[in-house]
N, C-alpha and C positions, 0 to 999 in steps of 0.2 A: 610716571608716578614713582614716588619714593619706594625703593626696594622693600624696606621694612613694612611700610603701610600696605603694599600690594600683597606681601606675604601674610600679614595679619588678616586681610580680607579673605585670602584663601583659607586660612585656619578657621575663620568664623563660619565658612560654608561647609567645612569638613570636620568640625569638632566632634560630632558623634561618631563618625567613621574612624577618626583617630583614636578616640577612647575605646571603641570596640577592639581595635588592633593592639593597643598598647597599655590598657589598664593592667593586664597581666605582664609583669616585667620580664618574663621569659629568662633568657640567659643572664640578664642584668640583676636578677633577684639576689644571687649570691654576692654581687658586688655591693649592692645597697645594704644587704645584711652585714657585710664586713664593715661598712661605714657606720651603720647603726651601733654595732658592737663597740665602737670606739667612743660613743657619746654617753655622757652621764645622764642619769634620770633627770627629767625636767629641763633638758637643754633647749635653748632657743635656736630655731632653725629658720634660715631664710632660703626659700625655694625660688630661684630665678627662672623665669619662663616656666612656670609651674604646670602649664597645660591643663589637662582635666583632673589633676590631682593624683596621678598614678603613683608617683613616688611618695607624695604626702600620705596617701592612704596606707601604703606599705609601712611607712615609718610609724604612723599612729597605731598600726596593728601590733607593734612591739610592746605596747602598754608600758611605756616609760615616761608618760606624762609630758611628751614634747610640746613645745609651744611653736607652732608653725605659722610663718607669714609667707604667703605665696604671691608672687608678682607675675603678671602677664599682661599683654596688650590686647589680647583677644577677649572680647566680652563674652563670647560663647564658651570659651575655655574656662573663664572665671566662674561662670554659672555652674558648669559641670564640676569644677573643683569644690565649690561650696557644697554641692550635693554629695560628692564622694568623700570629702574630709570635713564633716560637720564641726569638728573641734578646732579647725584652722581658721585663719583670717586671710582674706584674699583681696588684693588691691590692684587696680589697673595702673600699669607703669611701663614706660619705654626704657628698656635696659640701656639704651645708648646715653640716656641722660639721668642715670640713677643718682638719687639724692636722698639719703636716709641719715637720721641722727643717731639711731640706736646701733648697738653692736650686737653680734650674735656669737653663739657657741659653735655654730656649724652653718655652712652654706652649701646648697645643692645648685649646681649649674649643669643640669642634664640636657645635653643636646640643645642648648640655647645659643651658644656662640656660632653655631653652624648657620644661623640666619643673619649674621652680622658681617659687615666688611672687616677686614683684618685689623684695621686701626681701632675700630669700635670694640672688637673682641678683646684686644690686648688692654684697652682702657678699662673694660669691664673686669678683666682678671686683676688688674691693679686695684680696682675698687673692692674686690672681694677681700684682698689682704687688709685693706684699711677698715673694712666692716667687721672683721673677725676679732674676737677677744684673743688675748694671748693663749696659746694652746688650743685654739679652735681648729676645726677641720673643714677642708674643702673636698667636695665630691664633684669632679669635673668629667664630663664625657663629650666627645666630639667625633668627627669623621675625618679620615685622611684618604688620599688616593684619587680623588676626583678633581674636576675643574669647576670653579665657581660659576654659578649661573642659575637661571630659572629651570626647574624640572617639575614634572608631574610625579608625585610620590604614589605609593601603593594605596594610600588612603585618600587621595585628593584628585579631583578632576581639574582643579585649578592649578596653575603653575606657582610654585613656591621657590623662593631664593634659597639656595644652599651654598655654603662655603666649606672648604676643606683646609685642614691645617696639618703642618708637619709635627708629629709627636716630639721629635727632637727639639724643635724650636719652642714648642709649648713648655716642655720640661725645663729647658734652659731659662726661659723667661720666668717661670714659677720660682726656680731656685734663685734667680737674681732678685726677685721681689723679697725673698727671705723665707719662702716655703721649704719645709722638709718633706721630701717625697716618702710617703708611707708604702704605697704599692701602685703598680700599674698593670693594666690588663689590655690585651689586644684580641679582637675578634674579627677575623677577615672573612669576607664572602665575595663571591663572584657576581657582579651585577650584569655584565655583558661578556661576550667572548673575550674581549680585550681589556676589560676593566675589573680590577680587584679593589674593593672598598674595604677599609679597615675601621671598625669602631674602636675607640680608645677610651679607657676609663682610668683616671688618675685620682688617687686619694692622697691628700697632702695635709700637713699640719703647719699652722702659723707659729 
């Protein structure tokens, strides 16, 4: 079965467990706040791989009249997002074949490229640049330090495909696209005795 479709099946089964674990943004709260502080009131925001609407809910709590469009391929996640972010609009979409006519003031790509093959992930990053208005902002997060493959996550009994990326390569690619890097954050944690995983957050401006 296609890696992405198998992953989406897994998310459909664990959507509620995922929401329980990640609706509170935890350590990422300050990074999303930093991103929100850059945005004007009424900004249009595209949330790629929106999941249960955890970031969308936080952004709406800023009371800046954001207009949020969330995309996800998991029907269960979209239902949760609609519940958690009643002011947003949520649509089923495969990020590998993203095709939108509108442009946005900001794009959130929070841990969505980690479920894509590298070629699809870099294609999606290129699309973010094309979909942003001049002066628009990108919030990107991903993981580094592991090996791509199917894993059982803390929130899932089903195996989900995870991919890992070099921060240096991502930063280089973003700059080549034309992004200006605003800030970058690294959060490392030990998964096993021999494996250190790093969560990476990058905020960039078109």
